[in-house]
C-alpha positions in Angstrom: 0.0 0.0 0.0 2.8 2.4 0.9 4.6 1.6 -2.3 1.5 2.3 -4.3 1.0 5.6 -2.5 4.5 6.8 -3.3 4.3 5.8 -7.0 0.9 7.4 -7.6 1.2 10.4 -5.2 -0.5 10.9 -1.8 -3.5 12.7 -3.4 -4.2 10.0 -6.1 -7.7 9.4 -4.8 -8.8 13.1 -5.2 -10.3 14.6 -8.4 -10.4 18.3 -8.9 -12.2 20.3 -11.7 -10.1 23.3 -12.4 -11.8 26.3 -14.0 -9.1 28.7 -12.9 -6.9 31.0 -15.0 -3.7 33.1 -14.7 -1.6 32.2 -11.6 -3.2 31.8 -8.2 -5.8 29.1 -9.0 -3.6 27.1 -11.5 -0.7 27.1 -8.9 -3.0 25.5 -6.3 -4.2 22.8 -8.6 -0.7 22.2 -10.1 0.7 21.5 -6.6 -2.2 19.0 -6.0 -1.5 17.5 -9.4 2.2 17.0 -8.5 1.0 15.0 -5.5 -1.1 12.8 -7.7 -4.6 14.4 -7.7 -6.5 13.9 -10.9 -6.8 17.5 -12.1 -9.1 18.1 -15.0 -8.5 21.6 -16.4 -11.6 22.9 -18.1 -10.9 25.5 -20.8 -12.9 27.4 -23.3 -12.2 25.5 -26.6 -12.2 28.7 -28.5 -9.1 30.0 -26.7 -5.7 28.3 -27.2 -3.4 28.1 -24.2 -0.1 30.1 -24.6 3.3 28.7 -24.1 5.7 31.4 -25.3 6.0 32.8 -21.7 6.2 29.4 -20.1 3.1 29.9 -18.1 1.2 26.9 -19.4 3.8 24.3 -18.7 4.8 26.0 -15.4 1.3 25.9 -14.0 -0.7 23.3 -15.9 1.6 20.3 -15.8 0.1 17.0 -14.5 -3.4 18.0 -15.5 -5.8 16.6 -18.0 -7.4 19.1 -20.3 -10.9 19.3 -21.6 -12.6 21.9 -23.7 -16.2 22.9 -22.6 -18.2 26.0 -23.4 -20.0 26.7 -20.1 -22.1 29.5 -21.7 -24.3 27.0 -23.5 -26.6 24.5 -21.9 -24.9 21.4 -23.3 -21.5 22.4 -22.0 -23.0 23.2 -18.5 -24.6 19.8 -18.5 -21.3 18.1 -19.2 -19.7 20.1 -16.3 -22.4 19.0 -13.9 -21.9 15.4 -15.1 -18.2 15.7 -14.2 -19.0 17.3 -10.8 -20.8 14.0 -9.9 -17.5 12.2 -10.1 -15.3 14.8 -8.5 -14.3 16.0 -5.0 -13.4 19.6 -5.6 -14.3 22.3 -8.1 -12.3 25.5 -8.1 -12.7 28.8 -10.1 -11.4 32.4 -9.9 -13.9 34.4 -12.0 -15.6 37.5 -10.7 -18.7 36.3 -8.7 -21.2 37.4 -11.4 -19.7 34.9 -13.8 -20.7 31.7 -11.9 -24.1 33.3 -11.1 -24.8 34.1 -14.7 -23.8 30.5 -15.7 -26.1 29.2 -13.0 -23.3 27.1 -11.5 -23.3 28.3 -7.9 -22.8 26.2 -4.8 -26.5 25.7 -4.4 -26.7 24.1 -7.8 -23.5 22.0 -7.4 -24.5 20.5 -4.0 -27.8 19.3 -5.4 -25.7 17.4 -8.0 -23.0 16.2 -5.5 -23.9 16.9 -1.9 -20.4 16.5 -0.6 -18.7 18.6 -3.3 -16.1 21.2 -2.1 -16.5 24.4 -4.1 -13.7 26.9 -4.0 -14.2 30.4 -5.3 -11.1 32.7 -5.6 -12.4 36.1 -6.9 -10.3 39.3 -6.4 -12.3 40.6 -3.5 -14.4 37.8 -2.3 -18.0 36.8 -3.3 -19.7 39.6 -1.5 -19.0 43.2 -0.2 -18.8 46.5 -2.1 -15.7 45.5 -4.0 -16.7 42.0 -4.9 -17.3 42.6 -8.6 -14.0 44.4 -9.2 -11.5 42.4 -11.2 -8.1 41.9 -9.6 -4.7 40.4 -10.4 -1.8 39.6 -8.0 -0.4 43.1 -8.3 -3.8 44.6 -7.5 -4.1 42.4 -4.4 -0.6 43.4 -3.1 -1.4 47.1 -3.7 -4.8 46.9 -1.8 -3.0 45.1 1.0 -0.5 48.0 1.3 2.6 46.0 0.5 4.1 48.6 -1.9 3.9 51.2 0.8 6.4 49.2 2.8 8.8 48.9 -0.1 10.9 51.8 -1.4 13.5 54.3 -0.3 12.7 57.2 2.0 10.1 59.5 0.5 10.3 57.8 -2.9 7.5 56.2 -4.9 6.1 52.9 -3.4 7.5 49.9 -5.2 5.6 46.7 -6.2 7.2 43.4 -5.4 7.5 42.5 -9.1 6.2 39.0 -8.6 2.4 39.7 -8.2 2.8 38.5 -4.5 -1.0 38.1 -4.0 -1.2 35.3 -6.6 1.2 32.7 -5.1 0.1 33.5 -1.5 -3.6 32.9 -2.4 -2.7 29.8 -4.3 -0.9 28.3 -1.4 -3.7 29.4 1.0 -6.2 27.6 -1.3 -4.3 24.3 -0.9 -4.4 24.6 2.9 -8.1 25.2 2.9 -8.9 22.5 0.4 -6.9 19.9 2.4 -8.8 21.0 5.6 -12.1 20.7 3.7 -11.2 17.3 2.5 -10.4 16.2 6.0 -13.8 17.4 7.3 -15.4 15.7 4.4 -13.7 12.4 5.3 -14.9 12.8 8.9 -18.5 14.1 8.4 -19.3 13.3 4.7 -20.1 17.0 4.2 -18.8 19.3 1.5 -18.5 23.1 1.8 -18.2 26.4 0.0 -14.8 28.2 0.4 -14.4 31.9 -0.4 -10.8 33.0 -0.8 -10.4 36.7 -1.7 -7.2 37.2 -3.7 -6.7 40.6 -2.0 -7.1 39.2 1.5 -4.2 36.7 1.4 -1.3 39.1 1.3 -2.9 41.3 3.9 -2.9 38.3 6.3 0.9 38.4 6.2 1.2 42.0 7.4 -0.3 41.6 10.9 2.5 43.3 12.7 2.1 46.5 10.6 -1.7 46.5 11.2 -1.2 46.0 14.9 1.5 48.6 15.1 -0.7 51.2 13.5 -3.8 50.4 15.5 -1.7 50.9 18.6 0.3 53.9 17.7 -1.4 55.5 14.8 2.0 55.8 13.1 2.6 54.8 9.5 6.0 53.4 8.9 8.2 54.9 6.2 9.8 52.5 3.7 13.5 52.1 4.6 14.8 50.3 1.5 17.0 47.4 2.6 17.9 48.9 5.9 16.7 47.6 9.3 16.0 49.2 12.6 17.6 46.2 14.5 20.6 45.5 12.3 23.3 47.7 10.7 24.7 47.7 8.2 22.2 45.8 6.2 21.6 46.0 2.5 22.4 44.8 -1.0 25.7 45.7 -2.5 27.0 45.5 -6.1 30.0 43.3 -6.8 32.4 43.0 -9.8 30.8 42.1 -13.1 27.5 42.7 -14.7 24.5 42.9 -12.4 26.2 40.9 -9.6 25.0 41.6 -6.1 25.2 40.3 -2.5 23.2 40.9 0.6 24.8 41.6 4.0 23.2 41.9 7.4 25.3 42.5 10.6 23.4 41.3 13.7 25.8 42.3 16.5 28.9 44.1 17.5 31.2 41.1 17.1 30.1 40.6 13.5 30.6 44.3 12.9 34.2 44.2 14.2 34.9 41.3 11.8 33.5 43.3 8.9 35.2 46.5 9.9 38.6 44.6 9.9 37.8 43.3 6.4 36.9 46.7 5.1 40.0 48.5 6.7 38.5 51.8 5.4 39.9 55.0 6.7 36.5 56.8 6.6 35.0 54.1 8.7 37.9 53.9 11.1 37.6 57.7 11.8 34.0 57.4 13.1 32.5 55.8 16.2 30.8 52.5 15.2 31.0 50.3 18.2 27.2 50.2 19.0 24.1 49.8 16.8 23.1 53.4 17.6 26.5 54.7 16.4 26.3 52.6 13.2 22.8 53.8 12.4 24.0 57.4 12.8 26.8 56.8 10.2 25.0 54.4 7.9 25.7 56.3 4.7 29.5 56.4 5.4 29.5 52.7 6.3 27.4 51.7 3.2 29.6 53.7 1.0 32.7 51.9 2.3 31.0 48.5 1.9 29.9 49.3 -1.7 33.5 50.3 -2.6 34.8 47.1 -1.0 32.3 44.7 -2.7 32.7 46.4 -6.1 36.3 45.0 -6.3 35.2 41.4 -5.6 33.4 38.6 -7.4 30.0 38.0 -5.7 30.8 34.4 -4.7 34.3 35.4 -3.6 32.8 38.1 -1.4 30.2 35.9 0.1 32.8 33.2 0.9 35.1 35.7 2.6 32.3 37.2 4.6 30.9 33.9 5.8 34.4 32.7 6.7 34.5 35.7 9.1 31.1 35.0 10.6 29.3 37.7 8.8 25.8 37.0 7.5 25.7 37.3 3.7 24.4 35.7 0.6 24.4 35.9 -3.2 21.5 37.8 -4.8 20.9 35.2 -7.5 19.8 35.9 -11.0 17.6 33.5 -12.8 20.5 32.0 -14.7 22.5 31.5 -11.5 19.5 29.7 -9.9 19.3 27.3 -12.7 23.0 26.4 -12.1 22.8 26.4 -8.3 24.6 23.4 -6.9 22.3 23.1 -3.9 19.1 23.2 -5.8 20.3 20.8 -8.4 21.6 18.4 -5.8 18.1 18.3 -4.3 16.7 17.7 -7.8 14.5 20.8 -7.5 14.1 21.6 -11.3 12.2 19.7 -13.9 12.9 19.7 -17.7 10.2 19.6 -20.4 10.9 19.2 -24.1 8.6 21.6 -25.9 7.8 21.3 -29.6 8.3 25.0 -30.2 11.3 25.7 -28.0 13.1 22.5 -27.3 14.2 21.6 -23.8 13.2 24.1 -21.1 13.7 24.0 -17.4 10.9 24.8 -14.9 10.7 24.9 -11.1 9.7 21.7 -9.4 8.0 21.4 -6.1 9.4 22.8 -2.8 7.7 20.1 -0.7 9.6 16.8 -0.9 8.0 13.4 -0.6 4.8 11.6 -1.6 4.8 13.2 -5.1 4.4 11.5 -8.5 7.9 10.6 -9.7 9.1 13.2 -12.1 9.5 10.6 -14.7 5.7 10.4 -14.8 5.0 14.1 -14.9 3.2 15.2 -18.0 2.9 18.4 -20.0 -0.5 20.1 -20.6 -1.2 20.4 -24.3 -1.5 23.8 -25.9 -4.6 22.9 -27.8 -7.5 20.8 -26.5 -7.3 17.4 -28.2 -10.8 16.4 -29.2 -10.2 12.7 -28.6 -9.2 13.6 -25.1 -12.6 15.2 -24.6 -14.2 12.0 -25.7 -12.0 9.9 -23.4 -12.7 12.0 -20.3 -16.4 12.2 -20.9 -16.6 8.5 -21.7 -14.6 7.6 -18.6 -16.4 9.8 -16.1 -19.9 10.5 -17.4 -20.4 7.0 -18.8 -22.6 5.8 -21.6 -21.4 4.6 -25.0 -18.5 6.1 -26.9 -21.0 7.3 -29.4 -22.9 9.2 -26.7 -19.6 10.7 -25.5 -18.8 11.9 -29.0 -22.2 13.6 -29.2 -21.6 15.2 -25.9 -18.3 16.6 -27.1 -19.8 18.1 -30.2 -22.7 19.6 -28.1 -20.4 21.0 -25.4 -18.2 22.6 -28.1 -20.9 24.0 -30.3 -18.4 25.8 -32.5 -18.2 25.0 -36.2 -14.4 25.1 -36.5 -13.9 22.7 -33.5 -16.7 20.4 -34.6 -14.9 20.0 -38.0 -11.6 19.3 -36.2 -13.4 16.8 -34.0 -14.9 15.0 -36.9 -11.4 14.7 -38.5 -10.0 13.4 -35.2 -12.8 10.8 -34.8 -12.5 9.7 -38.4 -8.7 9.2 -38.0 -9.1 7.1 -34.9 
């Protein structure tokens, strides 16, 4: 039993219908797919998935793909038929979309009483902002994250990674697993409302608490810290090479001061945190001059040998070649028809996953025979009935012609 669990993934008995798009939702279902869940990605057959930016293969691996038009009755009926054989359905449209399609939780639980329905709109399913669209950058801005990033009185700076998306995706996994546990204990499903904008805000509790107590708004401090000094990112020799340094105590500072051996630093009082904070510009200038003469890895090695906390600020290219990540088999390589071999991030949680040798790409187009196979497998009936359901669910002349060719070639 344990051997079967390892080879098929710890979530191999879970089926998820994935209606999500962009990043947050697809990330949640991709992680579950890595752990063996049967993820059926439901896409509009009129819209081809893109691969040039790597998003499709990054977020939609280990999923089966089916094309269904949910805006027509036949497509909606196919979806409800799939719901009967599934554990979870997840979407991230604005709330009005599912209401207009008449595919709300009240409808779904009549079809499958123990279904878990996860909705991930930008601002939740109710409230004055509920119908506003949102992306990860919108969510982090609403949460106030850019106000904490920047330099002095400068312009607030976005994280650059649409922080709200991955945080919401990971929160969704936690809530889905909790809901599945309750389902196993009670036999009951539930509706889960995850607002994209709320997830990053939940990681800023100390700032919310500080303001509610003091009514003071913190100013962005760049890479500096109130507790540690010097602290920051410093350019090294070569193109766009940087390291990060953070001095926690006086002992570490004395070690760094000896390495710098800078006359300007030696002429000022720096033996306490308060003194170093008062002369931060002088110290940072000396540090920048010192690191600019060294290779990044050389500087980090020298600093760490002297007990000073430091690390390389890795570029994407450096991450791909990182000895530690590669030793832990973090990355995964796909051979793509258009671009050849391409490397993607793996999964940061080790154990109980599908072996990478069994990981599969998500096709860019929706193979019509795959539609037939999935419907035939899960909804039942004859293969002929499945083919009719495919044609009805597509209801698009171009795709029906393509389907006919595929079926004739079989």
